[in-house]
C-alpha positions as CSV (number, residue, x, y, z in Angstrom):
1,M,0.0,-0.1,0.2
2,Q,2.7,2.4,0.7
3,T,4.7,1.7,-2.7
4,A,1.3,2.9,-4.1
5,G,1.4,6.0,-2.3
6,L,-1.4,4.9,0.5
7,R,-1.2,5.2,3.9
8,V,-2.6,2.4,6.0
9,E,-5.3,3.2,8.7
10,S,-6.5,-0.1,9.7
11,L,-5.5,-3.5,8.9
12,Q,-7.2,-6.5,10.3
13,P,-8.2,-10.2,9.6
14,V,-12.0,-10.8,8.9
15,N,-14.2,-13.7,8.9
16,L,-12.9,-15.9,11.6
17,L,-15.3,-18.7,11.3
18,G,-14.9,-18.8,7.4
19,G,-11.1,-19.2,7.9
20,I,-11.8,-22.1,10.3
21,A,-14.2,-23.6,7.8
22,W,-11.8,-23.2,4.9
23,W,-9.1,-25.0,7.0
24,A,-11.4,-27.8,8.0
25,T,-13.0,-28.3,4.4
26,V,-10.0,-27.9,2.2
27,R,-6.9,-28.7,4.3
28,C,-8.3,-31.5,6.5
29,A,-11.3,-33.1,4.4
30,G,-9.4,-32.3,1.1
31,Q,-12.3,-31.0,-0.7
32,R,-11.6,-28.8,-3.6
33,S,-14.6,-26.6,-3.3
34,A,-17.8,-26.4,-0.7
35,A,-21.3,-27.9,-1.8
36,P,-23.7,-25.4,-2.7
37,R,-26.1,-26.6,0.3
38,L,-23.2,-26.0,2.6
39,V,-22.4,-22.4,1.4
40,R,-26.3,-21.4,1.8
41,V,-26.3,-22.7,5.5
42,Y,-22.9,-21.0,5.8
43,D,-24.3,-17.6,4.5
44,R,-27.6,-18.0,6.7
45,V,-26.1,-19.2,9.9
46,V,-22.2,-18.9,10.3
47,M,-21.9,-15.4,8.9
48,P,-24.2,-13.5,11.1
49,T,-22.5,-15.4,13.8
50,T,-19.3,-14.2,12.6
51,R,-20.3,-10.5,12.2
52,F,-21.5,-10.8,15.7
53,I,-18.4,-11.9,17.1
54,E,-16.2,-9.5,15.2
55,R,-17.9,-6.4,16.0
56,R,-17.4,-7.2,19.6
57,M,-13.7,-8.5,19.5
58,R,-10.6,-8.2,17.6
59,V,-10.2,-11.7,15.8
60,P,-6.4,-13.2,15.8
61,F,-7.0,-14.2,12.4
62,G,-9.6,-14.8,9.4
63,Q,-10.1,-16.0,6.0
64,S,-9.4,-12.5,4.7
65,L,-8.0,-9.2,5.2
66,L,-9.5,-5.8,5.4
67,C,-7.6,-2.8,4.9
68,V,-8.5,0.9,4.9
69,A,-6.2,3.2,3.2
70,R,-6.1,6.8,2.4
71,V,-4.0,8.7,-0.3
72,D,-1.1,10.1,1.3
73,A,-1.1,13.7,0.4
74,T,2.3,14.1,1.8
75,R,3.7,11.6,-0.8
76,V,2.0,11.8,-3.9
77,D,-0.8,13.4,-6.0
78,A,-4.2,11.8,-5.7
79,T,-4.3,11.6,-9.4
80,Q,-1.0,9.3,-9.3
81,V,-2.2,6.9,-7.0
82,G,-2.3,3.1,-8.7
83,L,-2.3,-0.3,-7.2
84,A,-0.7,-1.9,-10.3
85,G,2.8,-2.4,-8.0
86,V,1.4,-3.4,-4.9
87,G,1.5,-7.3,-5.5
88,L,-1.9,-8.2,-4.1
89,T,-4.0,-11.1,-5.4
90,G,-7.3,-9.3,-4.7
91,V,-8.0,-6.0,-4.0
92,G,-11.7,-4.6,-3.0
93,V,-12.6,-1.1,-3.3
94,A,-15.3,0.2,-1.2
95,R,-16.8,3.7,-0.4
96,W,-18.6,3.7,3.1
97,G,-20.2,6.4,4.6
98,P,-21.8,7.2,7.6
99,G,-24.3,4.5,8.6
100,R,-22.9,2.0,5.9
101,E,-21.2,-1.3,6.4
């Protein structure tokens, strides 16, 4: 992020139970992907539980990382910022405002 001219404000693991479920399914059981029925159960039961837990405590690990970064105006002009050289396998961009999650 710093190479791209961004200042990291927050970097934290998310989806604790998803990380555990992935580990159990893929690493221990040797599955390549989850059955659609299990994904529906996960979305309906596990995700709300994960959100409940993660709103109350910072988790030590998770399936993904959530990074909030801003343009570091002291280093680069906002029009020059790009993520091409960051070396991430997946980059998500979201604009959140008051009352949005």
